[in-house]
N, C-alpha and C positions, 0 to 999 in steps of 0.2 A: 475083577471089577476094576474099573478105573476108578482112578482118585477122584474125592469130590473136589470140583471149582467152589471157590467158592467171591463169590462176587462183590467188592471192595464197595462199601459206599463212605456217604461224607456222615458223621455223626451230628454235625452242626444243624442239617435240615432235615434229619429225621426227626419226625414229632413223639411223643410219646408209644399211639397205638403202634405205629410202624416197628419202634425199637422191641417189641413184644413180639412181634408177628416176626421177623428178623430173629429176636433170640431160640423161638419154637421152631424154624423153620430148620437155624444152626445146630442146634441142638440133637434135634430129631433123624437128621441127618449124621451125626458124627457125634457118638456118646461123650467123646471124651473131648474136656474143655479145651479151650485153644483160645488165644488173645483178642481176638474179635467177638469173644461168647461176652469176655471179661472185660473188654474197653465199650461194648453195649450195654451192661448189667450195672458198671459204671456211672454210665453216663446216667443211666437210667435210676439210680440212685440221687445221685446228685437232683437231678430236677424234681424230686420227689421231694426231698427235702426244702429245697428251694420254694416250693409249692408249698407245701404247710409252711412253711415262715412268713411266705406272702399272705396266706389267708388266716394267721393269727394275728396279724396286723392289722388286718382288713377289720377283724372282729373286732379290734378294740379304739377302729375310731381313726389308725393312728399311719403315718409314712414311716418308713426308717428313717432317721434323720442322719446324712450324710456330713461329714466338715468339708468345707469346698474352700476355704480359705484359709492361711497360715496362721491369720489373728484368732480362729475358731479354737485352735491349738496352743500359738503361744500365751505366758502370761502376761507380758508385757502390754502395757496400754499407750502412758505416753512418756518420754523424757525429760524431765527438769534441769536446770544447773544442779539444786540442792539436792535433788532425790529424782527415783523414777517410781511411774505408779504402777502399781499392778490390779492386776483384775479381784486381788484379794489380799488388800495389803498395801502396805510401799518398802521399798529398798535402794542402798547404794553400794557402791563400788568402790575400791579405795586400791592404792598401788602398795604392795608389799616391797619397800624395800631392801634387798636382799645383800649377803654380806659372805666376801669368800671366806667361808670357814677351813676351809684347808693352809689358809695365811695363818691362824688365830693359832699360839698357843696352848696348852692344855688348861691353865687358868683360866684365861678370855673364852676359851667356848665351854669351862663348867658355866661360867659367870651368864653367859648368854642362853643357857639351856637351861638353867635352873628362872630365869627370868621368862622364857617362853611359857616352861611349863608353868610357872604361878598363874600368869592368864589364862593358859585351858583350863585350868581349877577356879579360876575365880568365875570367867566370865561363862554361865551358861544357856546363854539364848542362842540363837539360829544366826547361824553364819554358814560362809561355804568359800573355801580357799580355791581357785581357778587356777591353772597353767595356763600360758597360751604362748605359741610361737610367731613373733612380729617382725618383720621388716625392721630390718637395721637403719634407724633413722640421724642421718647425716648431714641435717641443711644447717647446725649451725657451723658445722670443718668447713662445707659449701660456700657458706656466704661469707666467711670469713678467707678462703681465697679467691671466693671471684671477686673481691673490694683488691685482695694485692694483684688480681691480673690488670683491674682497671692501673693499677699505680706504677705495675712493671712496663719498662723499655728495654731490659738488658730480651737481647732474643731467646738465651740459653736459660737466664731464670723465666721467660715467658713458659717453656717448653717442660723446666721442671713445674710450674703450677698445671698446666695441662696435664702431665701426668698425674698430680695428686687429685685432678680432677676425675678423673678418669677412673683411678682406684675407687673414690666414694662411691661414684656412681655406680660400679660393679657392685661394692658392697650392699647399696641400696637392694640391687637387682635382685644376688643371689644369695645373702646371709641372712640370716634369722636369730633373733635373741630369743632367749626365752623368759617372760613376764610371769609373776605370782600378781595375782591381784586377791580382795578377798570381798565380798557379800556381804551386807550386814541387813538384815531382815527386819521388820515389827510391822505392827496393827498400823498405826498411824504416825503424822510427820514428827509429831512432838514426844513421841515415842524411840521415833529414829534417830535424831538428834542426840537424847539419851543416851542408846546405847552406842553411837559413833563416837560420843565423846571419850564413852569409855574403854570402846577398843583402842582410840588415838592414843589414850594414858596407859593403857595394860601395854601395847607394843612398843613404846616409847624405847623402851631399856634393852630390848630384843632388836625385833624387824620391824624398824618403824612405819607407821602407815603416809602415804603421799594422795593428798585430796586430788580428782582428776576433771583437766575439763570436760564439758558433753558430746564433744566430737570424741571423744577418748574412750567413753563411756560408749556412743554408736559405734565404734569400731568393735570393742570388745565382745557387744550384743550378735553383730554380725557374724563376728569368726566363730562365737560360741554357737551358732544355729547354719553356720555353713560353711562345715568343716575342709571342706573341700574346694571352696575357694578366696583364692588370695587376695587383699586390698590393694 
């Protein structure tokens, strides 16, 4: 007996009746299940589920709702200087001023941790701490050396300044700093102001909070929602 030869077909171009005919032919000729039969059966089941879903939505008079834009998913609506408007409530972002705990002695470290624990026990409202990697900012240093470059006349001095500027450009391009931020949430602006004051006072003795400009908040939200993109 000669072996059976299967004619490969394109599953995407087959309709439901063709699926059934091809499945029956192959099944009759070869009682053992093979990959072609399993593929046709799988496609048939998927089409059946999709058809049932569409019929159910049609009976309810609704169309499946698809989220077409990122604004339909993200909770942010508008960024202001003092707060960020959300779809449900408001929020604001502060930067946490970190400390080198490895350079502290035991007494100072215990004092720092006790103040931090006291804040966490007293403040029970919604907040979130976020850690992000930001490019190193050397604008102040570069402005200083650019000013010195304009004043310098000695060739060796100019060469030294050019080397310093090159180092700062390299740091901005290659090195990142890990920065810590605190997100504070509330239902309205007045309540947000009270919660911001409570957080600032509660964190003053451990890790003080620093207010951020509007462009920095935009960068934080951009990095938070585009983690594979660099600033």
